[in-house]
N, C-alpha and C positions, 0 to 999 in steps of 0.2 A: 610855172612850176606846179607839179602835183602837190596836194596837201598830204603830208606824211603823218600817219598816226600810229604806225607800227614798224618796228625793226625786228625782222624774223631771222633767226640763226638756223642754218642747215648744215648737213654734211653731204659729201658726194657719194657716200656708201661704197667707197673703194677701199680695198684692203690696206691695212697699216703698212706704210713705207712705200706704197705705189704712188708715184707722182703722176698727176695728170695736169694738163694745161687748160687754160681758158678755151683754147681752140678745140681741145678734145671734148670738153663739156658742151661747147657750142654745137659741135657736130652731133653729139648724142641728142641734143634737144632739137636740132634741125631734122634729124632722122625721125623724130617723133611727130614731125609736122609743125613744130613751133616756128615762129618768125625769127628767133634769135636765142641766145643763151637765156635761161630764165632768171638768173641771179644778177644782181647789180655789182656785187663784189665777190672775189674768190681769194682765199688765203691759201697759198700752196704749202707743201710740207716744210719748206724752208722759212715760212713766215712772210714771204713776199706778197704784197697786196696787189692784185690785178683787177682792173676794171672789166666788168662784163657788159650787161645791158646798160645803156645810158640811163641815169637817174630820171630824166624827163619822161621816160616811158615806163608804164606799169610793167612789173615783172611777170614771170610765169613760174611761181615757186610755191604758192600756198593757195589752193583753190578757195575762192570766195573772199580773199583778203589781198589780192594783188594790187588793186587800184590805189590804195593808200599806204602801201608798205614798201620797205626796202628789204631785199633779200640778200643775205650774206651766207656764203658757204665756205667751209674749210674742207680741204682735201683729206679724205680718210673717213673714219666713222665706223668701220667694221674690222673684225679680225680676219685671219686667213681662211676661216670657214664661213665668212660673210655674216657672222653674228655681230650684233651691235657692240661697239667698244669705243670708249673715248680714246681716240688715237692722237689727239692734239699734241704736237711737239711743244717744247717750251717757247720756241719762236712763234708758232701759231697762236699759242695762248696770249703772248704779249701783243701780237699784232691785232688779234680780235679785240682784246681789251682796249687798245688805243683807238681802233676804228669805232667801237661802240661808244666810247667817251666822246669822240669827235662828232658822231652822228646825233647822239642824245643832246649835245650842246647846240648843234645846228637846228635840230627839230625838237624843241622843248616839249611839245605836246605828244610826242611819240612814246609808246610803251615798248618794252623789250620782251621778246618771247622766243621760245624754241618752237620749231616746226611741229613737234609732238603735242603742243598745246592746242593745235587745230586739226590734227589728223591722228589716226590710230597707227602711228609709226614711232619707231625709236629715235628717229632723226631729231636732233643732232647727236644722239648717243651720250648726252650728259644733261643735267638739270640746269637749264639757263637761269631759272629763278633763284636757285641756290648759289650757283657759280658767280653770278653778277649781282647779288643782293645789295652789295655796297653801292654799286652804280645806280641801281634801280631806286634805292632809298635816297641817294643824293639828289636825284632829279625829280623826286616827288614834289 
């Protein structure tokens, strides 16, 4: 198994309310020449957790940090004009929180981040450090 030292949260940058599947995202990434979907987990707009790339394989979600990280994305992240917006539904928020807790428990050396901490992007369209401060502090 890979040594996991980071859990990185993303958004799909799709308009609020537009549902996309793991297969849709996989096809986008294959069309870019990647070998598979870049994320390990996808949380759809109903809060259902879907597996993407197998955890045993490095993701393709954060340049320079894929080898030791897990990539999680939620569907959404922009408004109808494609401007950054926290579009997480209540179900997505709950599922993300429970997944993060599970992964932080499983990988106690991992730190939690938003994609925007490593790239000049708005993704995931909310402040991960602020949103999950309680979880981050608990696992310090």
